[in-house]
C-alpha positions in Angstrom: -19.9 2.0 53.6 -19.1 2.9 50.1 -22.2 3.7 49.0 -21.1 5.3 45.8 -19.1 24.7 40.4 -15.6 25.4 40.9 -12.2 25.7 39.0 -11.2 22.2 37.9 -7.8 20.8 36.9 -6.2 22.0 33.2 -5.9 18.7 31.9 -9.1 16.2 30.7 -7.2 13.7 29.2 -7.1 10.0 30.3 -3.7 9.7 32.8 -0.6 8.0 31.3 -1.0 4.8 32.9 -3.2 2.6 35.1 -4.1 3.9 38.5 -3.3 1.5 41.4 -4.5 2.2 44.8 -4.7 0.8 48.1 -7.8 1.2 50.2 -7.0 2.1 53.7 -9.3 2.1 56.7 -8.2 4.0 59.7 -4.5 3.0 58.6 -5.0 -0.4 58.2 -5.1 -1.9 54.1 -8.5 -3.3 53.6 -8.2 -3.7 49.7 -7.7 -2.3 46.2 -9.1 -0.2 43.7 -7.7 -0.1 40.2 -8.6 1.5 37.2 -7.0 0.7 33.5 -7.3 3.0 30.8 -7.3 1.6 26.7 -7.3 4.1 24.0 -9.2 2.2 21.4 -9.1 5.0 18.4 -11.5 7.7 19.4 -13.1 5.6 22.4 -11.1 5.8 25.8 -12.1 2.6 27.7 -11.6 2.3 31.4 -12.1 -0.4 33.1 -12.5 -0.3 37.6 -12.4 -3.2 40.0 -12.8 -2.7 43.8 -12.0 -5.4 46.1 -12.9 -4.6 49.8 -12.9 -7.0 52.7 -13.1 -5.4 56.3 -11.8 -8.3 58.8 -12.1 -8.5 62.8 -10.2 -11.4 64.2 -9.7 -13.1 60.8 -13.5 -12.6 60.2 -14.6 -10.8 57.5 -17.3 -8.3 58.4 -17.9 -6.2 55.4 -17.0 -6.7 52.1 -17.4 -4.4 48.9 -16.8 -6.0 45.5 -17.1 -3.4 42.2 -16.6 -4.3 38.4 -17.0 -1.5 36.1 -16.7 -0.7 32.5 -16.7 2.8 31.3 -16.7 4.0 27.3 -15.7 7.4 26.8 -15.7 9.8 23.7 -15.0 13.5 23.4 -15.6 13.9 26.7 -18.7 12.0 27.1 -19.7 8.7 28.6 -21.2 6.8 25.9 -21.6 3.4 27.8 -21.1 2.3 31.3 -21.8 -1.1 32.8 -21.1 -2.1 36.3 -21.6 -5.1 39.0 -21.8 -4.4 42.5 -21.7 -6.4 46.0 -22.1 -4.2 48.8 -21.8 -6.4 51.7 -24.7 -8.8 50.5 -26.6 -6.2 48.0 -26.1 -6.5 44.7 -26.6 -4.0 42.3 -26.4 -4.0 38.4 -26.3 -1.0 36.4 -25.9 -0.6 32.3 -26.1 2.8 30.6 -25.6 3.5 26.7 -25.7 6.6 24.9 -28.9 6.8 22.6 -29.0 10.4 20.4 -28.5 12.8 23.2 -29.5 11.1 25.9 -28.1 8.3 28.3 -30.6 5.5 28.6 -29.9 3.8 32.4 -31.1 0.5 33.7 -30.3 0.4 37.4 -31.2 -2.5 39.3 -34.1 -3.0 36.6 -35.3 0.8 36.7 -34.7 2.7 33.6 -34.7 6.5 33.2 -33.1 8.6 30.8 -30.7 11.6 31.6 -28.7 14.1 29.3 -25.5 12.7 27.8 -22.6 14.5 29.4 -23.7 13.4 33.0 -20.3 12.7 35.1 -20.2 9.0 36.9 -19.1 9.0 40.5 -16.1 7.0 39.3 -14.1 9.8 40.4 -11.0 9.5 37.9 -12.1 12.1 35.7 -10.8 15.7 36.8 -14.0 17.1 35.2 -16.2 16.0 37.8 -15.5 19.1 39.8 -17.4 21.2 37.5 -20.6 18.9 37.8 -23.5 19.4 40.4 -25.2 16.3 39.5 -23.4 12.9 39.3 -24.7 9.6 38.3 -24.4 6.6 41.1 -22.1 3.8 39.5 -23.9 1.4 41.7 -27.3 1.7 41.2 -27.4 4.8 38.4 -29.4 7.1 40.1 -29.1 10.8 40.2 -26.7 12.4 43.3 -27.1 16.6 43.8 -23.6 17.5 45.1 -21.8 20.9 45.4 -18.0 21.2 45.0 -15.3 23.3 46.9 -12.0 24.3 45.8 -9.5 23.8 48.8 -6.5 25.2 46.3 -2.9 23.3 46.0 -1.6 21.2 48.8 1.5 18.7 49.1 0.3 14.9 49.4 2.5 11.8 49.4 2.5 9.5 46.4 4.9 6.7 46.2 7.0 8.4 49.0 7.4 11.6 47.2 5.6 15.0 47.8 3.7 15.9 44.9 1.8 19.0 44.3 -2.1 18.4 44.3 -5.2 20.1 43.9 -7.7 19.4 46.8 -11.4 19.6 46.4 -14.5 18.6 48.7 -17.6 17.1 47.2 -20.5 17.2 49.6 -24.4 16.6 49.2 -25.6 12.9 48.1 -22.1 11.8 47.7 -19.4 12.9 49.8 -15.9 12.5 48.7 -12.5 14.5 49.0 -10.6 14.5 45.8 -6.5 15.3 44.6 -5.7 15.8 41.2 -2.0 16.4 40.5 -1.0 18.9 37.8 -1.6 16.8 34.8 -5.2 16.0 36.2 -4.7 12.5 37.3 -6.4 11.5 40.6 -3.9 10.6 43.3 -5.5 10.4 46.4 -9.2 9.8 47.8 -10.3 10.1 51.5 -13.9 10.0 52.8 -16.0 8.6 55.9 -17.3 4.7 55.8 -21.1 4.4 56.9 -19.4 3.6 60.2 -17.6 7.1 60.4 -14.2 5.0 59.6 -11.7 7.3 57.7 -11.4 5.5 54.3 -8.4 6.5 52.1 -7.1 5.7 48.6 -3.3 5.6 48.6 -2.0 5.7 45.3 0.8 2.8 44.2 
């Protein structure tokens, strides 16, 4: 379900506060997606935790758990590590910058990619400028296209907020909404069972 150019929002700075989303499936809450931001000198650290469980008659029929850490400097990803459980399939990803290359080890498979590649963690508004993304489960490249659908109004914490709507298609399919400050305020996509998944900002 969660398999994890165009004009970008003006801001590429970290959000002014942590981002806490409720994950909805066809209107029902199934979990949370939390991103915490910490500035440490020139380095921006991002902690990401996703916990999702789909239940049917009190029985869990699908589970997705993901924990990730990112380190950024001057707009570039310097280091990341993630551990994921995709309904029983485990993934481990580690990546570290060495010179102008990011050395990526995904599930024991190692490859190099230029520093500057964007991970598919979605929070960074610069993602809409990229046509190749780094999968945050196993570290493989994903080729994508991005369409800018313009400004729309979305409901955030009970209030209407102006946000730019982007659609990512290709080897990753996501709809993203960023407000004028460049903060991710909503995510929507189809699960593997074609159900609608929506991230609602708390």
